[in-house]
C-alpha positions in Angstrom: -15.4 -23.9 45.8 -14.1 -27.4 46.9 -13.3 -28.4 43.4 -11.5 -25.1 42.8 -9.3 -25.5 45.9 -8.6 -29.2 45.8 -6.2 -29.1 42.8 -4.3 -26.3 44.6 -4.0 -28.4 47.8 -2.6 -31.2 45.7 -0.1 -28.9 44.0 0.9 -27.4 47.3 1.4 -30.7 49.2 5.0 -31.1 48.2 5.7 -27.6 49.5 4.3 -27.8 53.0 0.6 -27.0 52.2 0.9 -23.4 53.4 1.8 -20.0 52.2 0.4 -17.6 49.6 -2.9 -16.8 48.1 -4.8 -20.0 46.9 -5.3 -18.5 43.5 -1.7 -19.2 42.4 0.3 -22.4 42.2 3.2 -22.9 44.6 6.7 -22.7 43.0 9.5 -25.0 44.0 10.7 -23.9 47.4 14.0 -22.0 47.3 17.1 -23.1 49.1 16.9 -22.2 52.8 18.5 -18.8 53.7 18.4 -16.2 56.5 14.9 -16.2 58.0 13.1 -12.8 58.4 11.9 -11.8 61.8 8.2 -12.5 62.5 5.9 -9.6 61.4 2.3 -8.8 61.9 -0.1 -7.8 59.2 -3.9 -7.8 58.5 -4.0 -11.3 57.1 -7.0 -13.4 56.1 -6.1 -17.1 56.5 -8.3 -19.4 54.4 -7.9 -23.1 53.7 -9.4 -26.5 53.5 -9.4 -29.7 55.6 -9.4 -33.0 53.7 -8.9 -36.6 54.7 -5.9 -38.3 53.1 -8.1 -39.6 50.2 -8.8 -35.9 49.2 -12.4 -35.9 50.7 -13.6 -32.8 52.5 -14.0 -33.1 56.2 -17.1 -31.0 57.1 -17.2 -30.1 60.8 -13.4 -30.3 61.4 -12.1 -27.9 64.0 -9.2 -25.6 63.0 -7.5 -24.0 66.0 -4.8 -21.3 66.5 -2.1 -23.0 68.6 0.2 -20.2 69.5 0.7 -16.4 69.0 -1.6 -13.5 69.7 -4.8 -15.4 69.0 -3.9 -18.8 70.6 -7.1 -20.7 71.4 -9.2 -19.1 68.6 -10.9 -21.7 66.5 -13.3 -22.1 63.6 -15.3 -25.0 62.1 -14.8 -26.2 58.5 -18.0 -25.9 56.4 -19.7 -28.6 54.3 -16.9 -28.6 51.7 -14.1 -28.6 54.3 -13.2 -24.9 53.9 -12.5 -22.5 56.7 -11.5 -18.8 57.1 -9.9 -16.7 59.8 -9.9 -12.9 59.7 -7.3 -11.8 62.2 -3.9 -10.2 62.5 -1.4 -13.2 62.6 2.3 -13.4 63.1 4.3 -15.4 60.5 5.0 -18.9 61.8 1.8 -19.0 63.8 0.8 -22.7 64.2 -2.7 -24.0 63.4 -4.1 -27.4 64.2 -6.9 -29.3 62.4 -8.8 -32.1 64.1 -11.9 -34.2 63.8 -13.2 -37.2 65.8 -12.0 -40.4 64.1 -8.9 -38.9 62.5 -5.4 -38.1 63.5 -4.9 -34.3 64.0 -2.4 -32.3 61.9 -0.6 -29.0 62.4 0.5 -26.4 59.9 2.6 -23.2 60.2 1.8 -19.9 58.6 5.0 -19.3 56.5 6.4 -15.9 55.6 4.9 -14.2 52.6 6.8 -14.3 49.3 7.5 -11.3 47.1 4.9 -12.1 44.5 2.2 -13.4 46.9 -1.0 -11.6 48.0 0.2 -10.5 51.4 -3.3 -10.1 52.8 -4.5 -13.6 52.1 -2.7 -16.8 53.1 -3.6 -20.4 52.5 -3.4 -23.5 54.8 -4.4 -27.0 53.8 -4.6 -30.1 56.0 -4.8 -33.8 55.4 -6.2 -35.9 58.3 -5.7 -39.6 58.2 -7.8 -42.3 59.9 -6.1 -44.3 62.7 -5.7 -47.4 60.4 -2.3 -47.7 58.8 -2.2 -46.8 55.1 -1.7 -49.6 52.6 1.7 -49.7 50.9 1.6 -48.5 47.3 5.0 -47.0 46.6 6.9 -48.6 43.7 7.1 -49.0 39.9 3.9 -49.8 37.9 2.5 -50.1 34.5 -0.4 -47.6 34.1 -3.2 -48.1 31.6 -6.0 -45.7 30.8 -8.9 -47.2 28.8 -11.7 -45.0 27.4 -15.4 -45.9 28.0 -16.6 -48.0 25.0 -19.4 -45.5 24.5 -16.9 -42.8 23.5 -17.2 -43.3 19.8 -15.6 -40.0 18.8 -12.1 -40.8 20.2 -9.7 -42.3 17.6 -9.6 -46.1 18.0 -5.8 -46.2 18.3 -5.9 -43.8 21.3 -8.7 -45.4 23.3 -6.1 -47.4 25.4 -2.9 -45.8 26.5 -0.2 -47.5 28.5 2.7 -45.8 30.4 5.3 -46.6 33.0 4.5 -45.0 36.4 6.6 -44.4 39.4 4.8 -43.9 42.7 6.8 -42.1 45.4 5.7 -40.8 48.9 5.7 -37.1 49.5 6.9 -36.0 53.0 5.6 -32.9 54.6 4.4 -31.8 58.0 0.7 -31.4 57.3 0.0 -35.1 56.5 1.0 -38.4 58.1 3.8 -40.4 56.4 3.0 -42.6 53.5 -0.5 -41.1 52.8 0.2 -38.7 50.0 2.1 -39.8 46.9 3.3 -38.4 43.6 2.8 -40.5 40.4 5.2 -39.7 37.5 4.5 -41.2 34.1 7.0 -42.0 31.4 7.3 -44.1 28.3 5.8 -41.6 25.8 6.2 -38.0 24.8 4.3 -35.7 27.1 3.4 -32.0 26.9 5.7 -29.9 29.0 5.2 -30.8 32.7 2.0 -32.7 32.3 3.5 -35.9 33.5 2.5 -36.3 37.1 -0.5 -36.5 39.4 -1.3 -37.3 43.1 -2.6 -40.3 45.0 -4.0 -40.1 48.5 -4.3 -43.1 50.8 -6.7 -43.2 53.8 -6.4 -46.7 55.4 -7.2 -49.0 52.5 -9.0 -46.3 50.4 -7.0 -44.9 47.5 -7.9 -41.7 45.6 -6.4 -40.4 42.4 -6.5 -36.7 41.4 -5.3 -35.9 37.9 -7.3 -32.8 37.0 -9.6 -30.0 38.2 -7.8 -26.9 36.8 -7.1 -28.7 33.6 -5.6 -32.1 32.8 -2.5 -33.2 34.8 -1.5 -35.9 32.2 -1.2 -34.8 28.5 0.5 -37.1 26.0 1.7 -35.5 22.7 0.7 -38.4 20.4 1.9 -36.6 17.1 3.1 -33.1 16.1 0.5 -30.6 17.4 -1.7 -33.5 18.5 -2.5 -34.2 22.2 -4.5 -36.6 24.4 -5.4 -35.2 27.8 -6.7 -37.0 31.0 -8.6 -34.9 33.5 -10.5 -36.4 36.4 -10.7 -38.3 39.7 -10.9 -42.0 40.8 -11.4 -43.6 44.2 -11.4 -47.3 45.3 -10.9 -49.7 48.2 -8.1 -52.1 48.0 -6.9 -55.3 49.8 -4.1 -55.6 52.3 -0.5 -54.4 51.8 1.5 -54.5 49.7 -0.9 -53.5 46.9 0.1 -55.2 43.6 -2.9 -54.2 41.3 -5.1 -51.2 41.4 -8.0 -51.3 39.0 -11.1 -49.0 39.0 -13.4 -46.9 36.9 -12.8 -43.2 37.0 -14.9 -40.0 36.5 -13.0 -38.1 33.9 -12.8 -36.4 30.6 -10.5 -37.7 27.9 -9.8 -35.2 25.2 -8.2 -35.6 21.8 -7.0 -32.4 20.2 -5.3 -31.8 16.9 -4.2 -28.1 16.7 -3.2 -25.8 13.9 0.1 -25.1 15.7 2.0 -26.3 18.6 0.5 -25.8 22.1 1.9 -22.9 24.0 2.5 -22.3 27.7 -0.8 -23.8 28.8 -3.0 -26.7 27.7 -5.8 -25.4 25.4 -8.0 -26.8 22.6 -10.3 -23.9 21.8 -12.4 -24.0 18.5 -10.2 -21.4 16.9 -7.1 -23.5 17.6 -8.3 -27.0 16.8 -8.3 -28.8 13.5 -10.0 -31.8 15.1 -11.3 -32.3 18.6 -13.1 -35.1 20.4 -13.9 -35.0 24.2 -15.6 -37.8 26.1 -16.8 -37.2 29.7 -17.7 -40.4 31.5 -17.7 -42.2 34.8 -16.9 -45.5 33.1 -13.4 -44.9 31.9 -10.9 -47.4 33.3 -7.6 -47.0 35.1 -5.3 -50.0 35.9 -2.0 -50.0 37.8 0.0 -53.2 37.9 3.2 -53.4 40.0 6.3 -54.3 38.0 
């Protein structure tokens, strides 16, 4: 369940980490307009508590701060997940806390027209007291496949891109702890050009998959190279100039019979050639420019 929810939390982070059913990705928030009056409904609130390096915080307390059920609380399970089954007003405030971390608050936002109105999602990132290392800036990003991955084409075993790391600002996480990485310098498939970095003190975590790859390069017509995985490492003091680590990931080469459609897919019926290597020994390197 944790691996299912985490990519959704990462997707929602730029949009306040609260709102609709966790089974759908959050759209870009519309321009502010007239706000509806608070309303009550039978709502199940589910969510997850992570630290700012995307690690689940088992035993975290999630408390209702205001509204009808102020003071009600629950405890996050071993994978950081929690559930409330109550009738809540829109804009009810919740707070997540755990010893050794800075607490964070989140607000239950009004439902959207296409959302599941009976289930709402809240995600929290709790940071350690130590200040996060500074990583924002422009980098050169290199992915290198594990040398044991003999099936991947030789010319695609190392890929280098430009990468811009920018901080995301929202109420459910401390400043300068959650970042967006946008890659460029090659042709990419649709919007598969970005992934997330979380910083907890001097620990840096990368999330670029889970519900499918977040970075997909189109290396030739109908031919794609996809990166799907996670990495975590400890770095030195700020500002960070180089980040180099192994990562637990799959790298997939896919030559299709026809151009890829609305979602990344390389099923046997669609592929002319396919090679996928799953390894904990792929390498990731970011060097500040």
